[in-house]
C-alpha positions in Angstrom: 77.1 -38.9 -43.1 78.1 -42.1 -44.8 81.4 -43.6 -45.5 81.3 -43.0 -49.2 80.2 -39.0 -48.4 83.4 -39.0 -46.3 85.8 -40.5 -48.7 84.3 -38.1 -51.5 85.1 -35.2 -49.2 88.7 -36.6 -48.4 89.5 -36.9 -52.2 88.2 -33.6 -53.4 90.8 -30.8 -53.2 88.4 -28.1 -54.6 84.7 -26.9 -54.1 82.8 -28.3 -56.8 80.3 -25.3 -56.5 83.0 -23.0 -56.7 84.0 -24.2 -60.1 80.5 -24.3 -61.4 80.1 -20.7 -60.4 83.9 -19.9 -61.9 82.6 -21.5 -65.3 79.2 -19.6 -65.3 81.0 -16.2 -64.6 83.5 -16.9 -67.3 80.9 -17.8 -69.8 78.9 -14.2 -68.7 82.3 -12.4 -68.9 83.0 -13.9 -72.5 79.7 -12.9 -74.1 80.0 -9.4 -72.4 83.7 -8.9 -73.8 82.3 -9.8 -77.3 79.3 -7.6 -77.4 81.5 -4.6 -76.0 84.2 -5.6 -78.8 81.6 -5.5 -81.4 79.9 -2.4 -80.4 83.3 -0.6 -79.8 84.5 -1.7 -83.2 81.5 -0.8 -85.0 81.6 2.7 -83.2 85.3 3.2 -84.1 85.0 2.0 -87.6 82.1 4.4 -88.3 84.0 7.0 -86.8 87.2 6.4 -88.5 85.4 5.8 -91.9 83.5 9.3 -91.7 86.4 11.4 -90.4 88.8 10.2 -93.0 86.3 9.4 -96.0 87.8 12.0 -98.3 91.4 10.6 -98.0 90.0 6.7 -98.7 88.7 7.9 -102.0 91.9 10.1 -102.8 93.0 8.2 -106.1 96.8 9.1 -105.3 97.0 7.2 -102.1 98.2 3.6 -102.7 95.7 0.9 -102.2 97.7 -1.1 -99.7 97.4 2.0 -97.4 93.7 2.0 -97.8 93.6 -1.6 -97.2 95.8 -1.2 -94.0 93.2 1.3 -92.7 90.4 -1.0 -93.1 92.3 -4.1 -92.0 92.7 -2.1 -88.5 88.9 -2.0 -88.3 88.6 -5.8 -88.8 91.8 -6.3 -86.7 89.6 -4.8 -83.5 86.8 -7.1 -84.1 89.0 -10.1 -84.4 90.8 -9.3 -81.2 87.4 -9.3 -79.2 86.3 -12.6 -80.9 89.7 -14.3 -79.7 89.2 -13.2 -76.4 85.8 -14.6 -76.7 86.7 -17.9 -77.8 89.5 -18.0 -75.1 87.2 -17.5 -72.4 84.4 -19.9 -73.8 87.2 -22.4 -73.9 88.1 -22.0 -70.3 84.5 -22.1 -69.5 83.9 -25.5 -71.4 87.3 -26.9 -70.1 86.1 -26.3 -66.4 83.0 -28.2 -67.1 84.7 -31.0 -68.8 87.1 -31.3 -66.0 84.3 -31.5 -63.3 82.5 -34.0 -65.3 85.6 -36.0 -65.5 86.3 -35.8 -62.0 82.9 -36.7 -61.1 83.0 -39.7 -63.8 86.1 -41.2 -62.2 84.8 -40.8 -58.4 81.7 -42.6 -59.5 83.4 -45.3 -61.2 85.9 -45.8 -58.2 83.0 -46.0 -55.7 80.8 -48.4 -58.0 84.3 -50.7 -58.0 84.5 -50.5 -54.0 80.9 -51.2 -53.9 81.1 -54.4 -55.9 84.0 -56.0 -54.0 
């Protein structure tokens, strides 16, 4: 093992492979959350619309109550999208931090080799 490799091992407080796996699984879970959220929202929305269709068409019910009913369907989908975006941001952030770490390590070693 060369001196540079020993120095890299001393400088690292994490396992780069573990960070890569964590980033990969975060990305996979993000897509699963999005798909399940969209499917559940469609199923719940369809079920709610079909069971409450007569009351939605009732002219005596205020428009704001009808809009609130439909907003609930949109809110469920929006919640899944927010979870998806947060998980994807974590995945991209982990990859970015890993790349920044390796960029700094490479620059430090290049400076030491030039000296």
